[in-house]
PDB file of N, H, CA, C and O in Angstrom:
ATOM      1  N   MET A   1     -13.753   6.010  19.946  1.00  0.00           N
ATOM      2  CA  MET A   1     -13.655   5.683  19.316  1.00  0.00           C
ATOM      3  C   MET A   1     -15.010   6.626  18.346  1.00  0.00           C
ATOM      4  O   MET A   1     -16.226   6.595  18.534  1.00  0.00           O
ATOM      5  N   VAL A   2     -14.145   7.472  17.222  1.00  0.00           N
ATOM      6  H   VAL A   2     -13.157   7.497  17.070  1.00  0.00           H
ATOM      7  CA  VAL A   2     -15.222   7.993  16.183  1.00  0.00           C
ATOM      8  C   VAL A   2     -15.287   7.923  14.847  1.00  0.00           C
ATOM      9  O   VAL A   2     -14.334   8.175  14.110  1.00  0.00           O
ATOM     10  N   ASP A   3     -16.304   7.610  14.506  1.00  0.00           N
ATOM     11  H   ASP A   3     -17.078   7.405  15.105  1.00  0.00           H
ATOM     12  CA  ASP A   3     -16.025   7.191  12.989  1.00  0.00           C
ATOM     13  C   ASP A   3     -17.471   7.725  12.445  1.00  0.00           C
ATOM     14  O   ASP A   3     -18.377   7.755  13.278  1.00  0.00           O
ATOM     15  N   GLY A   4     -17.806   8.226  10.873  1.00  0.00           N
ATOM     16  H   GLY A   4     -17.070   8.202  10.196  1.00  0.00           H
ATOM     17  CA  GLY A   4     -18.406   8.817  10.087  1.00  0.00           C
ATOM     18  C   GLY A   4     -18.271   8.454   8.691  1.00  0.00           C
ATOM     19  O   GLY A   4     -17.459   7.743   8.098  1.00  0.00           O
ATOM     20  N   SER A   5     -19.288   9.135   8.315  1.00  0.00           N
ATOM     21  H   SER A   5     -19.947   9.713   8.797  1.00  0.00           H
ATOM     22  CA  SER A   5     -19.077   8.610   6.528  1.00  0.00           C
ATOM     23  C   SER A   5     -17.693   8.515   5.905  1.00  0.00           C
ATOM     24  O   SER A   5     -17.194   7.694   5.134  1.00  0.00           O
ATOM     25  N   ASP A   6     -17.106   9.933   6.653  1.00  0.00           N
ATOM     26  H   ASP A   6     -17.512  10.599   7.278  1.00  0.00           H
ATOM     27  CA  ASP A   6     -15.514   9.895   5.781  1.00  0.00           C
ATOM     28  C   ASP A   6     -14.684   9.679   6.752  1.00  0.00           C
ATOM     29  O   ASP A   6     -13.560   9.411   6.327  1.00  0.00           O
ATOM     30  N   ILE A   7     -14.808   9.688   8.278  1.00  0.00           N
ATOM     31  H   ILE A   7     -15.721   9.906   8.622  1.00  0.00           H
ATOM     32  CA  ILE A   7     -13.368   9.294   8.866  1.00  0.00           C
ATOM     33  C   ILE A   7     -13.446   7.964   9.771  1.00  0.00           C
ATOM     34  O   ILE A   7     -14.405   7.467  10.362  1.00  0.00           O
ATOM     35  N   HIS A   8     -12.342   7.634   9.689  1.00  0.00           N
ATOM     36  H   HIS A   8     -11.563   8.037   9.209  1.00  0.00           H
ATOM     37  CA  HIS A   8     -12.292   6.344  10.183  1.00  0.00           C
ATOM     38  C   HIS A   8     -10.879   6.388  11.460  1.00  0.00           C
ATOM     39  O   HIS A   8      -9.660   6.370  11.291  1.00  0.00           O
ATOM     40  N   TYR A   9     -11.636   6.443  12.593  1.00  0.00           N
ATOM     41  H   TYR A   9     -12.626   6.457  12.731  1.00  0.00           H
ATOM     42  CA  TYR A   9     -10.292   6.973  13.687  1.00  0.00           C
ATOM     43  C   TYR A   9     -10.492   6.161  14.931  1.00  0.00           C
ATOM     44  O   TYR A   9     -11.398   5.989  15.746  1.00  0.00           O
ATOM     45  N   ARG A  10      -9.170   5.700  14.720  1.00  0.00           N
ATOM     46  H   ARG A  10      -8.434   5.840  14.058  1.00  0.00           H
ATOM     47  CA  ARG A  10      -8.649   4.574  16.379  1.00  0.00           C
ATOM     48  C   ARG A  10      -7.898   5.140  16.902  1.00  0.00           C
ATOM     49  O   ARG A  10      -7.196   6.055  16.472  1.00  0.00           O
ATOM     50  N   VAL A  11      -7.938   4.586  18.115  1.00  0.00           N
ATOM     51  H   VAL A  11      -8.508   3.842  18.465  1.00  0.00           H
ATOM     52  CA  VAL A  11      -6.763   4.807  19.284  1.00  0.00           C
ATOM     53  C   VAL A  11      -5.898   2.866  19.495  1.00  0.00           C
ATOM     54  O   VAL A  11      -6.287   1.834  20.040  1.00  0.00           O
ATOM     55  N   LEU A  12      -4.887   3.178  18.874  1.00  0.00           N
ATOM     56  H   LEU A  12      -4.572   4.017  18.431  1.00  0.00           H
ATOM     57  CA  LEU A  12      -4.350   1.821  19.043  1.00  0.00           C
ATOM     58  C   LEU A  12      -3.778   1.457  20.194  1.00  0.00           C
ATOM     59  O   LEU A  12      -2.757   2.137  20.302  1.00  0.00           O
ATOM     60  N   ARG A  13      -3.908   0.673  21.202  1.00  0.00           N
ATOM     61  H   ARG A  13      -4.737   0.121  21.114  1.00  0.00           H
ATOM     62  CA  ARG A  13      -3.529   0.472  22.472  1.00  0.00           C
ATOM     63  C   ARG A  13      -3.187  -0.675  22.570  1.00  0.00           C
ATOM     64  O   ARG A  13      -2.520  -0.952  23.567  1.00  0.00           O
ATOM     65  N   ASP A  14      -3.558  -1.952  21.428  1.00  0.00           N
ATOM     66  H   ASP A  14      -4.100  -1.727  20.618  1.00  0.00           H
ATOM     67  CA  ASP A  14      -2.996  -3.362  21.930  1.00  0.00           C
ATOM     68  C   ASP A  14      -2.581  -3.323  20.357  1.00  0.00           C
ATOM     69  O   ASP A  14      -3.197  -3.066  19.322  1.00  0.00           O
ATOM     70  N   LYS A  15      -1.230  -3.702  20.671  1.00  0.00           N
ATOM     71  H   LYS A  15      -0.730  -3.911  21.511  1.00  0.00           H
ATOM     72  CA  LYS A  15      -0.463  -4.283  19.812  1.00  0.00           C
ATOM     73  C   LYS A  15      -0.774  -5.050  18.742  1.00  0.00           C
ATOM     74  O   LYS A  15      -0.688  -4.706  17.563  1.00  0.00           O
ATOM     75  N   SER A  16      -1.319  -6.616  19.378  1.00  0.00           N
ATOM     76  H   SER A  16      -1.389  -6.895  20.336  1.00  0.00           H
ATOM     77  CA  SER A  16      -1.756  -7.246  18.296  1.00  0.00           C
ATOM     78  C   SER A  16      -3.125  -7.062  17.498  1.00  0.00           C
ATOM     79  O   SER A  16      -3.662  -7.989  16.892  1.00  0.00           O
ATOM     80  N   ALA A  17      -3.749  -5.463  17.579  1.00  0.00           N
ATOM     81  H   ALA A  17      -3.313  -4.709  18.071  1.00  0.00           H
ATOM     82  CA  ALA A  17      -4.434  -5.506  16.931  1.00  0.00           C
ATOM     83  C   ALA A  17      -3.743  -4.963  15.647  1.00  0.00           C
ATOM     84  O   ALA A  17      -4.038  -5.426  14.545  1.00  0.00           O
ATOM     85  N   LEU A  18      -2.764  -3.916  15.812  1.00  0.00           N
ATOM     86  H   LEU A  18      -2.525  -3.540  16.707  1.00  0.00           H
ATOM     87  CA  LEU A  18      -2.029  -3.511  15.130  1.00  0.00           C
ATOM     88  C   LEU A  18      -2.065  -3.098  13.371  1.00  0.00           C
ATOM     89  O   LEU A  18      -2.299  -2.041  12.786  1.00  0.00           O
ATOM     90  N   THR A  19      -1.649  -4.733  12.805  1.00  0.00           N
ATOM     91  H   THR A  19      -1.459  -5.592  13.280  1.00  0.00           H
ATOM     92  CA  THR A  19      -1.632  -5.111  11.894  1.00  0.00           C
ATOM     93  C   THR A  19      -3.552  -4.946  11.116  1.00  0.00           C
ATOM     94  O   THR A  19      -3.715  -4.634   9.937  1.00  0.00           O
ATOM     95  N   ASP A  20      -4.249  -5.113  11.680  1.00  0.00           N
ATOM     96  H   ASP A  20      -4.117  -5.367  12.638  1.00  0.00           H
ATOM     97  CA  ASP A  20      -5.685  -5.409  10.882  1.00  0.00           C
ATOM     98  C   ASP A  20      -6.332  -3.743  11.445  1.00  0.00           C
ATOM     99  O   ASP A  20      -7.439  -3.321  11.110  1.00  0.00           O
ATOM    100  N   GLU A  21      -5.559  -3.146  12.156  1.00  0.00           N
ATOM    101  H   GLU A  21      -4.660  -3.489  12.428  1.00  0.00           H
ATOM    102  CA  GLU A  21      -6.437  -1.474  12.104  1.00  0.00           C
ATOM    103  C   GLU A  21      -5.511  -1.039  10.932  1.00  0.00           C
ATOM    104  O   GLU A  21      -6.134  -0.708   9.924  1.00  0.00           O
ATOM    105  N   VAL A  22      -4.005  -0.960  10.842  1.00  0.00           N
ATOM    106  H   VAL A  22      -3.499  -1.229  11.661  1.00  0.00           H
ATOM    107  CA  VAL A  22      -4.035  -0.514   9.524  1.00  0.00           C
ATOM    108  C   VAL A  22      -4.069  -0.644   8.260  1.00  0.00           C
ATOM    109  O   VAL A  22      -3.917   0.193   7.370  1.00  0.00           O
ATOM    110  N   ALA A  23      -4.376  -2.262   8.205  1.00  0.00           N
ATOM    111  H   ALA A  23      -4.499  -2.942   8.928  1.00  0.00           H
ATOM    112  CA  ALA A  23      -4.864  -2.570   7.037  1.00  0.00           C
ATOM    113  C   ALA A  23      -6.536  -1.846   6.502  1.00  0.00           C
ATOM    114  O   ALA A  23      -6.759  -1.266   5.439  1.00  0.00           O
ATOM    115  N   ALA A  24      -7.443  -2.104   7.546  1.00  0.00           N
ATOM    116  H   ALA A  24      -7.262  -2.576   8.409  1.00  0.00           H
ATOM    117  CA  ALA A  24      -8.421  -1.562   7.696  1.00  0.00           C
ATOM    118  C   ALA A  24      -8.582  -0.417   7.527  1.00  0.00           C
ATOM    119  O   ALA A  24      -9.675  -0.072   7.077  1.00  0.00           O
ATOM    120  N   ALA A  25      -7.545   0.626   7.826  1.00  0.00           N
ATOM    121  H   ALA A  25      -6.657   0.345   8.191  1.00  0.00           H
ATOM    122  CA  ALA A  25      -7.457   2.186   7.513  1.00  0.00           C
ATOM    123  C   ALA A  25      -6.902   2.461   5.976  1.00  0.00           C
ATOM    124  O   ALA A  25      -7.296   3.482   5.413  1.00  0.00           O
ATOM    125  N   ARG A  26      -6.160   1.732   5.413  1.00  0.00           N
ATOM    126  H   ARG A  26      -5.839   0.902   5.870  1.00  0.00           H
ATOM    127  CA  ARG A  26      -5.965   1.460   4.263  1.00  0.00           C
ATOM    128  C   ARG A  26      -7.086   1.445   3.384  1.00  0.00           C
ATOM    129  O   ARG A  26      -7.307   2.230   2.461  1.00  0.00           O
ATOM    130  N   ARG A  27      -7.819   0.414   3.783  1.00  0.00           N
ATOM    131  H   ARG A  27      -7.640  -0.224   4.532  1.00  0.00           H
ATOM    132  CA  ARG A  27      -9.200   0.066   2.781  1.00  0.00           C
ATOM    133  C   ARG A  27      -9.892   1.086   2.444  1.00  0.00           C
ATOM    134  O   ARG A  27     -10.252   1.493   1.339  1.00  0.00           O
ATOM    135  N   PHE A  28     -10.091   1.562   3.740  1.00  0.00           N
ATOM    136  H   PHE A  28      -9.798   1.232   4.637  1.00  0.00           H
ATOM    137  CA  PHE A  28     -10.928   3.043   4.429  1.00  0.00           C
ATOM    138  C   PHE A  28     -10.433   4.163   3.260  1.00  0.00           C
ATOM    139  O   PHE A  28     -11.274   4.627   2.489  1.00  0.00           O
ATOM    140  N   CYS A  29      -9.228   4.506   3.192  1.00  0.00           N
ATOM    141  H   CYS A  29      -8.545   4.129   3.817  1.00  0.00           H
ATOM    142  CA  CYS A  29      -8.430   5.503   2.274  1.00  0.00           C
ATOM    143  C   CYS A  29      -8.939   5.194   1.230  1.00  0.00           C
ATOM    144  O   CYS A  29      -9.924   5.780   0.781  1.00  0.00           O
ATOM    145  N   ALA A  30      -8.373   4.243   0.671  1.00  0.00           N
ATOM    146  H   ALA A  30      -7.573   3.767   1.035  1.00  0.00           H
ATOM    147  CA  ALA A  30      -8.560   3.614  -0.637  1.00  0.00           C
ATOM    148  C   ALA A  30      -9.629   3.554  -1.463  1.00  0.00           C
ATOM    149  O   ALA A  30      -9.637   3.285  -2.664  1.00  0.00           O
ATOM    150  N   GLN A  31     -10.764   3.891  -0.565  1.00  0.00           N
ATOM    151  H   GLN A  31     -10.758   4.110   0.411  1.00  0.00           H
ATOM    152  CA  GLN A  31     -12.574   4.209  -0.739  1.00  0.00           C
ATOM    153  C   GLN A  31     -12.664   6.097  -0.499  1.00  0.00           C
ATOM    154  O   GLN A  31     -13.835   6.395  -0.260  1.00  0.00           O
ATOM    155  N   GLY A  32     -11.959   7.045  -0.509  1.00  0.00           N
ATOM    156  H   GLY A  32     -11.008   6.803  -0.703  1.00  0.00           H
ATOM    157  CA  GLY A  32     -11.713   8.402  -0.562  1.00  0.00           C
ATOM    158  C   GLY A  32     -12.178   8.762   0.999  1.00  0.00           C
ATOM    159  O   GLY A  32     -12.816   9.781   1.263  1.00  0.00           O
ATOM    160  N   GLY A  33     -11.782   7.819   1.955  1.00  0.00           N
ATOM    161  H   GLY A  33     -11.263   6.991   1.739  1.00  0.00           H
ATOM    162  CA  GLY A  33     -12.034   8.603   3.509  1.00  0.00           C
ATOM    163  C   GLY A  33     -10.818   8.621   3.845  1.00  0.00           C
ATOM    164  O   GLY A  33      -9.930   8.195   3.106  1.00  0.00           O
ATOM    165  N   THR A  34     -10.596   9.159   5.100  1.00  0.00           N
ATOM    166  H   THR A  34     -11.317   9.505   5.700  1.00  0.00           H
ATOM    167  CA  THR A  34      -9.416   9.893   6.238  1.00  0.00           C
ATOM    168  C   THR A  34      -9.396   8.996   6.945  1.00  0.00           C
ATOM    169  O   THR A  34     -10.484   8.729   7.453  1.00  0.00           O
ATOM    170  N   ALA A  35      -8.271   8.159   7.307  1.00  0.00           N
ATOM    171  H   ALA A  35      -7.387   8.376   6.895  1.00  0.00           H
ATOM    172  CA  ALA A  35      -8.035   7.196   8.556  1.00  0.00           C
ATOM    173  C   ALA A  35      -6.958   8.252   9.370  1.00  0.00           C
ATOM    174  O   ALA A  35      -5.944   8.842   8.996  1.00  0.00           O
ATOM    175  N   VAL A  36      -7.660   8.191  10.616  1.00  0.00           N
ATOM    176  H   VAL A  36      -8.483   7.712  10.920  1.00  0.00           H
ATOM    177  CA  VAL A  36      -6.931   8.651  11.548  1.00  0.00           C
ATOM    178  C   VAL A  36      -6.169   7.737  12.887  1.00  0.00           C
ATOM    179  O   VAL A  36      -7.007   7.463  13.746  1.00  0.00           O
ATOM    180  N   LEU A  37      -4.790   7.237  13.207  1.00  0.00           N
ATOM    181  H   LEU A  37      -4.109   7.459  12.510  1.00  0.00           H
ATOM    182  CA  LEU A  37      -4.764   6.020  13.682  1.00  0.00           C
ATOM    183  C   LEU A  37      -3.762   6.237  14.744  1.00  0.00           C
ATOM    184  O   LEU A  37      -2.577   5.933  14.614  1.00  0.00           O
ATOM    185  N   MET A  38      -4.240   6.736  15.725  1.00  0.00           N
ATOM    186  H   MET A  38      -5.203   6.983  15.831  1.00  0.00           H
ATOM    187  CA  MET A  38      -3.390   7.478  17.006  1.00  0.00           C
ATOM    188  C   MET A  38      -2.822   6.009  18.027  1.00  0.00           C
ATOM    189  O   MET A  38      -3.508   5.089  18.473  1.00  0.00           O
ATOM    190  N   VAL A  39      -1.170   6.278  18.167  1.00  0.00           N
ATOM    191  H   VAL A  39      -0.613   7.026  17.806  1.00  0.00           H
ATOM    192  CA  VAL A  39      -0.332   5.299  18.787  1.00  0.00           C
ATOM    193  C   VAL A  39      -0.211   5.714  20.027  1.00  0.00           C
ATOM    194  O   VAL A  39       0.491   6.726  20.014  1.00  0.00           O
ATOM    195  N   PRO A  40      -0.755   5.270  21.771  1.00  0.00           N
ATOM    196  CA  PRO A  40      -0.246   5.991  22.629  1.00  0.00           C
ATOM    197  C   PRO A  40       1.415   5.408  22.958  1.00  0.00           C
ATOM    198  O   PRO A  40       1.778   4.233  22.913  1.00  0.00           O
ATOM    199  N   VAL A  41       2.211   6.547  23.274  1.00  0.00           N
ATOM    200  H   VAL A  41       1.916   7.501  23.311  1.00  0.00           H
ATOM    201  CA  VAL A  41       3.247   5.697  23.752  1.00  0.00           C
ATOM    202  C   VAL A  41       3.973   6.158  25.315  1.00  0.00           C
ATOM    203  O   VAL A  41       3.579   7.145  25.936  1.00  0.00           O
ATOM    204  N   ALA A  42       4.940   5.372  25.736  1.00  0.00           N
ATOM    205  H   ALA A  42       5.259   4.570  25.231  1.00  0.00           H
ATOM    206  CA  ALA A  42       5.067   5.760  27.061  1.00  0.00           C
ATOM    207  C   ALA A  42       6.126   7.043  26.873  1.00  0.00           C
ATOM    208  O   ALA A  42       6.886   7.251  25.928  1.00  0.00           O
ATOM    209  N   PRO A  43       5.908   7.895  28.185  1.00  0.00           N
ATOM    210  CA  PRO A  43       7.090   9.244  28.017  1.00  0.00           C
ATOM    211  C   PRO A  43       8.648   9.231  27.648  1.00  0.00           C
ATOM    212  O   PRO A  43       9.400  10.115  27.240  1.00  0.00           O
ATOM    213  N   ASP A  44       8.850   7.753  27.979  1.00  0.00           N
ATOM    214  H   ASP A  44       8.238   7.034  28.311  1.00  0.00           H
ATOM    215  CA  ASP A  44      10.396   7.506  28.385  1.00  0.00           C
ATOM    216  C   ASP A  44      11.003   6.584  26.454  1.00  0.00           C
ATOM    217  O   ASP A  44      12.142   6.226  26.158  1.00  0.00           O
ATOM    218  N   ASP A  45       9.952   6.506  25.735  1.00  0.00           N
ATOM    219  H   ASP A  45       9.026   6.797  25.975  1.00  0.00           H
ATOM    220  CA  ASP A  45       9.931   5.919  23.998  1.00  0.00           C
ATOM    221  C   ASP A  45       9.865   7.188  23.447  1.00  0.00           C
ATOM    222  O   ASP A  45       9.934   7.052  22.226  1.00  0.00           O
ATOM    223  N   ILE A  46       9.727   8.811  23.869  1.00  0.00           N
ATOM    224  H   ILE A  46       9.671   8.922  24.862  1.00  0.00           H
ATOM    225  CA  ILE A  46       9.882   9.728  22.879  1.00  0.00           C
ATOM    226  C   ILE A  46      11.770  10.060  22.769  1.00  0.00           C
ATOM    227  O   ILE A  46      12.696  10.009  23.578  1.00  0.00           O
ATOM    228  N   PRO A  47      11.671  10.317  21.662  1.00  0.00           N
ATOM    229  CA  PRO A  47      13.078  10.243  21.366  1.00  0.00           C
ATOM    230  C   PRO A  47      13.765  11.714  21.740  1.00  0.00           C
ATOM    231  O   PRO A  47      13.192  12.792  21.581  1.00  0.00           O
ATOM    232  N   PRO A  48      14.757  11.584  22.130  1.00  0.00           N
ATOM    233  CA  PRO A  48      15.197  12.640  22.767  1.00  0.00           C
ATOM    234  C   PRO A  48      14.944  14.091  21.858  1.00  0.00           C
ATOM    235  O   PRO A  48      14.409  15.016  22.470  1.00  0.00           O
ATOM    236  N   CYS A  49      15.264  14.277  20.624  1.00  0.00           N
ATOM    237  H   CYS A  49      15.699  13.526  20.127  1.00  0.00           H
ATOM    238  CA  CYS A  49      15.001  15.243  19.896  1.00  0.00           C
ATOM    239  C   CYS A  49      13.686  15.632  20.117  1.00  0.00           C
ATOM    240  O   CYS A  49      13.669  16.822  19.800  1.00  0.00           O
ATOM    241  N   THR A  50      12.776  15.363  20.414  1.00  0.00           N
ATOM    242  H   THR A  50      12.790  14.397  20.671  1.00  0.00           H
ATOM    243  CA  THR A  50      10.953  15.617  19.969  1.00  0.00           C
ATOM    244  C   THR A  50      11.154  16.297  21.563  1.00  0.00           C
ATOM    245  O   THR A  50      11.006  17.519  21.576  1.00  0.00           O
ATOM    246  N   SER A  51      11.472  15.660  22.900  1.00  0.00           N
ATOM    247  H   SER A  51      11.592  14.667  22.890  1.00  0.00           H
ATOM    248  CA  SER A  51      11.145  16.080  24.161  1.00  0.00           C
ATOM    249  C   SER A  51      12.118  17.287  24.227  1.00  0.00           C
ATOM    250  O   SER A  51      11.750  18.305  24.813  1.00  0.00           O
ATOM    251  N   ASP A  52      13.411  17.212  23.620  1.00  0.00           N
ATOM    252  H   ASP A  52      13.710  16.384  23.144  1.00  0.00           H
ATOM    253  CA  ASP A  52      14.176  18.274  23.958  1.00  0.00           C
ATOM    254  C   ASP A  52      13.540  19.684  22.865  1.00  0.00           C
ATOM    255  O   ASP A  52      14.067  20.791  22.965  1.00  0.00           O
ATOM    256  N   ALA A  53      13.039  19.577  22.435  1.00  0.00           N
ATOM    257  H   ALA A  53      12.610  18.677  22.353  1.00  0.00           H
ATOM    258  CA  ALA A  53      12.312  20.805  21.325  1.00  0.00           C
ATOM    259  C   ALA A  53      11.086  21.203  22.259  1.00  0.00           C
ATOM    260  O   ALA A  53      10.559  22.275  21.961  1.00  0.00           O
ATOM    261  N   GLU A  54      10.506  20.461  23.422  1.00  0.00           N
ATOM    262  H   GLU A  54      10.934  19.590  23.663  1.00  0.00           H
ATOM    263  CA  GLU A  54       9.445  20.555  24.105  1.00  0.00           C
ATOM    264  C   GLU A  54       8.500  20.325  23.212  1.00  0.00           C
ATOM    265  O   GLU A  54       7.613  21.171  23.313  1.00  0.00           O
ATOM    266  N   VAL A  55       8.281  19.456  22.283  1.00  0.00           N
ATOM    267  H   VAL A  55       9.002  18.768  22.201  1.00  0.00           H
ATOM    268  CA  VAL A  55       7.343  19.324  21.682  1.00  0.00           C
ATOM    269  C   VAL A  55       6.526  18.262  22.364  1.00  0.00           C
ATOM    270  O   VAL A  55       7.070  17.159  22.326  1.00  0.00           O
ATOM    271  N   VAL A  56       5.231  18.303  23.050  1.00  0.00           N
ATOM    272  H   VAL A  56       4.788  19.199  23.081  1.00  0.00           H
ATOM    273  CA  VAL A  56       4.405  17.167  23.750  1.00  0.00           C
ATOM    274  C   VAL A  56       3.281  16.517  22.782  1.00  0.00           C
ATOM    275  O   VAL A  56       2.175  16.953  22.462  1.00  0.00           O
ATOM    276  N   PRO A  57       3.814  15.568  22.501  1.00  0.00           N
ATOM    277  CA  PRO A  57       3.005  14.417  21.316  1.00  0.00           C
ATOM    278  C   PRO A  57       1.463  14.510  22.297  1.00  0.00           C
ATOM    279  O   PRO A  57       1.286  14.991  23.416  1.00  0.00           O
ATOM    280  N   GLN A  58       0.802  14.050  21.648  1.00  0.00           N
ATOM    281  H   GLN A  58       0.947  13.660  20.739  1.00  0.00           H
ATOM    282  CA  GLN A  58      -0.772  14.663  22.111  1.00  0.00           C
ATOM    283  C   GLN A  58      -1.181  13.014  21.947  1.00  0.00           C
ATOM    284  O   GLN A  58      -2.335  12.640  22.158  1.00  0.00           O
TER     285      GLN A  58
END
């Protein structure tokens, strides 16, 4: 987790925390900050159009 005075960064691995984390990110953005939420997914959850284009999500 990396935070600063103008950035709110979270990797969302816990599905039960999703709603709270998104709400916190929206509040942070409403105050002029930047929020980055990363949601890791399993390779088989990547849509064919993305994997066929050889785009590798990070």
